[in-house]
N, C-alpha and C positions, 0 to 999 in steps of 0.2 A: 444968486450969491455963490461964489466959488470957495471951496474949502482947501486949505493948504494941507496936503497929505503929510508933509514933514512935521508940521506943527501938531497934527493929530497924533502921529506916531510918538513924537517927543512927549506930548501930554500923557499919552497912555503909559509910557515907560515910567514917567514920574509918579503917576497914580499907583502903579504896581509896586514901585519902590516904597511909597508911603504906606501902602497896605502891609507889606512885608515888615517894615520898621515898626508899625503900630502893633501888629500881631506879635512881634518879638517882645515888645514892651509889656503887652498884656500877659504873655506866657511867663515872662520873668516875674511879673507882679504876682501871678497865680502861684508860681513856684515858691516865692518868698512867703506868701500867705500860708502855704502848706507847711513850710519849714517852721513857722512860728507856732504851729499847733503841736509840734513834737516836744518831747522832754528835752532838757538842756543838752545832754551829750549828743543825742540824735539831731537836735536842732543845729548845733554847731557844725556837725558833719554835713548836714543838708545845705546850709548856707555856703559852706566851702565848695560843695559840689556845684551849686548854682553859679558861684563866682568863677570857678574854673570853666564851666560850660560856656558862660558868656564872656570869658576872658576880661572880667571887669573887677579889678581889685577894690573898687569903692564899695562893692557889696560886702566885703569883709568888715566894713565899719559897723555892720549890724551885730558883730560879735563883741561882747563887752570884755571878756577875758583877754588880757594882753597876749599871753602865750599862744592861745588858739587863734587870735586875730593875726598875729605875725605869721603863724603857720599857714593860715589861709592866703595871706599876701604872697608868701613864698611859693605856694602851690600855683597861684596865678602867674607869677613871674616865670616859673618853670614852663608853664604851658605856652606863654607868649614869647619867652626868650628875652624879655625886656628887663635888664638889670636895674633900670631906673626905678622900677617898682620897689626894689629892695630898700630904697630910701624911705619908704613909707613904714617900714618895720620900726617898732619903738626901741628895740634893743634893751628894754628895761629888764626883761627876764634873763638876759644873758649878754655879757660883754661881746662886742663885735657881732651882734646878731645880724646886722646888715650883710656882713661878709660871709656869714654862713649861708645866707640867701643867695648871694652871688655864686658861691661854690656849688650850690645845688643847680642853679641855672646853667652853669658851665657843664656840669655832669650830664644833666638830662638833655641838653641840646648839643652834646658832643662838641663843645667849643672851648678847647683848652686855652685859647687866647684870653678868655675872661679871667683866668687865674692870675694873669699879670696885673689885673686891676686891683687885686687884693693887696693891701699894704704888707710889707715884710714883717711888721710887728704883730700881725694877726695870725693866730695859729691855723686859721682856715686856709691860708695861702698854701701851707705845706700839705694840708689835707686835700686841697683841690688838685695839686699835682700828683699826689698819691692815687686819687680817684682816677685821674687821667691815664695812669699806667695800666689800670684795669681795663680801660677802653682800648688803648693802643699799646699792648705789651711789647710790640716791636720797637717802640721808641722808649727804651729804658733810660735814655739820657734825661728824661723828664725828672728822674730821681735826683739829678745833679742840681735841680732848681729847689729842692727841699733844703731848707736852712738848718733845722734842728738835726743834729747828727743821729740821734736815736730814731727819729722819724725817717731819716734817709736810709738807715740800716734796714728798717722795716720795708721801705720802698724797694730797695735792691733785692732783699730776700723774696719779696712778693714777685718782682719782675723775673727773678731767676727761676722761681717755681713755674710761673706762667710760660716762660720761654724754654724751660728745661735746659737752662744754660748754667753750667757749673762755674763758669768764669765769673758770673755775677755773684754767685754765692761766696766766692773767694774774696770779693771786695767788701763783704759785710764785716764790720768790726765786732759787733756783738756776737759772742760765741753761741748763744742759744739760737738766735735768728740765722746764723751761718750754718749751724748743724741741722736745723730744721730744713733749710733750703737744700742743703747737700743730701739729706736723707730722702727728700721727695724727688729730687732730680735723678739721683742714682738708684732710687728704689732700694735703699739700704736702711731698714728699720733699726739696725743696731746702733746707728748714730743717734737715735732718739734717747738712748740711755744716758747720754752725756748732758742732756738738758738740765738746767738748774732751776728755772722758774716757769718755762713754758710747759704745757701739758704733754707728757710723754705719750699718753694714750692717743691723743689727737694726732701727734706726730706719726705714730705707728700706723694709724688708720690712713693717713695721707700718703705714706711712703710704701704701703703694701702693694 
């Protein structure tokens, strides 16, 4: 009787794959059992860590508290880069919770294009573009995508400080944010004295 070498090799590979899969399932089960033995706060953190490690948002369903379950799902979404997982968040604890999840996925995966998926009515859209400026300070035009004028001023002030670009500071309408930006860029702490609501002490430290 002749044996087909290709069939034997293929069968061997299949067996190895099944062993790896089964060992992974056993390991996951053991990890979850260990999590259940912990106190509530530690148990939630443990389950979240297992979900992130396995890149499996369904594990987050083991968490009863809505806020912590949504946090777990968001953590997995960040790890996988899959914004579709954000649809699983309940959004009960906070309006637009889904879009906060998308914002974090965009930030952690350095994907500013995801910010465009967030509706203009959600405050997380502005926050997403502001976060993006921190990643790509050279692209300060991202601030132009921020709709709320106060948030846009913050974005331009932040970009100006990151780039040491006084011309960006001059585009800021809010006097406190404009003076903070100018003080840091020009290394002139005296400008901090004109601040009305921002911390003068913090401004002086940043501009020293």
